[in-house]
C-alpha positions in Angstrom: 79.5 52.3 18.1 82.9 50.8 17.4 84.5 49.4 20.5 88.0 49.7 19.0 87.6 53.4 18.7 86.7 54.0 22.3 89.6 54.8 24.5 89.2 55.0 28.2 91.5 56.4 30.9 91.2 55.6 34.6 92.8 58.2 36.9 93.5 56.7 40.3 94.1 53.0 40.7 92.9 52.3 44.3 90.4 49.5 44.9 87.8 51.4 42.8 90.0 52.4 39.9 91.7 49.1 39.5 88.4 47.3 39.3 87.2 49.7 36.6 90.5 49.5 34.7 90.5 45.7 34.5 86.9 45.4 33.5 87.2 48.1 30.8 90.5 46.6 29.7 88.7 43.5 28.6 86.6 45.4 26.1 88.3 48.7 25.3 91.7 50.2 24.9 92.2 51.4 28.4 95.0 53.4 30.2 95.2 53.0 34.0 97.1 55.9 35.5 98.3 56.4 39.1 100.5 59.1 40.5 102.3 56.4 42.6 105.1 55.0 40.4 105.5 51.9 42.7 101.9 51.1 42.4 102.2 51.2 38.6 105.3 48.9 38.7 103.4 46.4 40.9 100.4 46.4 38.6 102.5 45.9 35.5 103.8 42.7 37.3 100.1 41.7 37.9 100.4 42.3 41.6 97.5 44.1 43.3 98.1 44.9 46.9 94.4 45.7 47.4 93.7 42.1 46.5 90.8 43.2 44.3 92.1 41.7 41.1 93.5 38.2 40.5 96.3 37.4 38.0 93.7 35.7 35.8 91.7 38.9 35.6 94.9 40.8 34.7 95.5 38.4 31.9 91.9 38.8 30.6 92.3 42.6 30.5 94.5 42.3 27.4 93.7 45.9 26.2 94.8 47.5 29.5 98.1 49.4 30.0 99.4 51.0 33.2 101.3 54.2 33.4 102.4 57.0 35.7 102.9 59.4 32.8 99.7 61.5 32.6 100.5 62.4 29.0 99.5 58.8 28.0 95.8 59.6 28.6 95.8 62.3 25.9 94.0 60.2 23.2 91.4 58.9 25.6 87.9 60.4 25.0 86.6 59.0 28.3 88.6 60.1 31.4 87.3 58.5 34.5 88.4 59.9 37.9 88.4 57.5 40.8 90.3 59.2 43.6 89.6 59.3 47.3 87.4 61.9 49.0 88.2 61.5 52.7 86.7 63.6 55.5 88.7 66.3 57.4 88.9 66.6 61.1 86.1 69.2 61.0 83.9 66.7 59.2 84.0 68.7 55.9 84.9 66.8 52.7 88.5 66.8 51.7 88.4 67.7 48.0 92.1 68.1 47.6 92.6 64.8 45.7 89.6 65.6 43.4 90.9 69.1 42.8 94.5 67.9 41.9 93.3 65.1 39.6 91.0 67.5 37.8 93.6 70.2 37.4 96.3 67.6 36.3 94.2 66.2 33.5 93.2 69.6 32.1 96.3 69.7 30.0 95.1 66.6 28.2 91.4 67.3 27.8 90.4 67.7 24.2 87.2 69.1 22.8 84.3 66.6 23.0 86.0 64.6 25.8 83.7 63.1 28.5 85.0 63.5 32.1 83.4 61.0 34.5 83.7 61.1 38.2 83.3 58.0 40.5 84.4 59.6 43.7 82.0 60.2 46.6 80.8 63.8 46.4 78.0 66.0 47.5 75.2 67.1 45.1 76.5 69.9 42.9 80.2 69.0 43.3 80.8 67.5 39.9 79.3 70.5 38.1 80.0 73.4 40.4 83.5 72.4 41.7 85.1 70.0 39.1 83.4 71.3 36.0 84.3 74.9 36.8 88.0 73.9 37.3 88.0 72.5 33.7 86.1 75.5 32.3 88.5 78.0 34.0 91.7 76.3 33.1 90.8 75.2 29.5 88.4 78.1 28.6 85.9 75.3 27.7 82.2 75.4 28.1 80.4 72.4 29.5 78.1 70.7 27.0 79.8 72.5 24.1 83.5 71.8 24.4 83.4 69.0 27.0 80.9 66.9 28.9 80.6 65.7 32.5 79.4 62.4 33.9 79.0 61.0 37.3 78.7 57.3 38.2 79.0 56.5 41.9 81.2 53.6 42.7 79.5 50.7 44.4 82.5 48.4 45.1 82.4 46.5 48.3 86.1 45.9 49.1 87.2 42.2 49.2 83.7 41.0 48.3 84.3 38.5 45.5 80.6 37.6 45.0 79.1 41.1 44.7 81.7 42.6 42.5 81.7 45.6 40.2 80.0 43.7 37.3 77.2 42.1 39.4 75.8 45.2 41.2 73.5 47.5 39.3 75.2 50.9 38.6 73.9 54.4 38.3 75.0 56.7 35.5 74.4 60.4 34.9 75.7 63.1 32.6 75.5 66.8 31.8 73.3 66.1 28.7 71.5 63.3 26.9 74.1 62.6 24.2 76.9 62.2 26.7 74.6 60.0 28.8 74.1 57.7 25.9 77.8 57.4 25.3 78.5 56.7 29.0 75.7 54.1 28.9 77.4 52.4 26.0 80.8 51.9 27.6 79.5 50.9 31.0 76.9 48.5 29.6 79.8 46.4 28.2 81.1 45.7 31.7 78.1 45.9 34.1 76.1 42.6 33.8 73.6 43.6 36.5 72.3 46.6 34.4 72.5 50.4 34.5 70.2 52.9 35.9 70.0 56.4 34.2 69.3 59.2 36.6 67.7 62.4 35.5 70.7 64.5 36.4 74.2 64.4 38.0 73.0 65.9 41.3 70.5 63.0 41.7 73.3 60.4 41.3 75.5 62.3 43.7 72.7 62.3 46.3 72.1 58.6 45.8 75.7 57.8 46.7 75.4 59.8 49.9 72.2 58.0 50.8 73.8 54.6 50.2 76.8 55.4 52.3 74.7 56.7 55.2 72.4 53.7 55.0 75.4 51.4 55.3 76.9 53.4 58.2 73.6 53.3 60.1 73.3 49.5 59.6 76.8 48.9 60.9 76.3 51.3 63.8 73.0 49.6 64.7 74.6 46.1 64.7 77.4 47.3 66.9 75.0 48.8 69.4 72.9 45.6 69.4 76.0 43.5 69.9 77.0 45.5 73.0 73.4 45.2 74.4 73.1 41.5 73.7 76.4 40.7 75.4 75.3 42.6 78.5 71.9 40.9 78.5 
């Protein structure tokens, strides 16, 4: 596969998206999009308020361009969505950012495009929620007109040792051909290796397990700290 022919769009430039954009921008023509115009202005000046990316890394990503004009992602075959999925007061997932990002890019999805999600979701969300938005708005059929992928983010904010390139990454897709294409682009930036899952739902479940495991470890240490201080 020709690296120069692969164009990648990153939608959402928070701590996850900016890491992806900079790494892909070293290898592929990459467009980093964010709805926040001020965020884009700062990034163009090589200023990252999340402190995830240094000025040296910005310089190395010489194929990366930032924009707040969604039309700029039109020519990108790979459209990677990395927007927040917070939790509402009733403990249900807030999918409003995911819904808006998916709806917004529909105008610029072409046939054979691959739409990849990195946001934390529940098993079935990528296909049954996001995929159906695209199918409804574009009149496209998944695995015929467009393809879906899911690769859960594993960024540990502010951790400079265990960064996006040094932590193994899971990838999944709606069919085997799109999985191979997703493997190709991610393999160029993830030094620690990729793990293919048998389907998207498995990758989504894995992300939830990892988040729960982390939360449990933190909660346990907090409880032990309280107990030890009293002892």
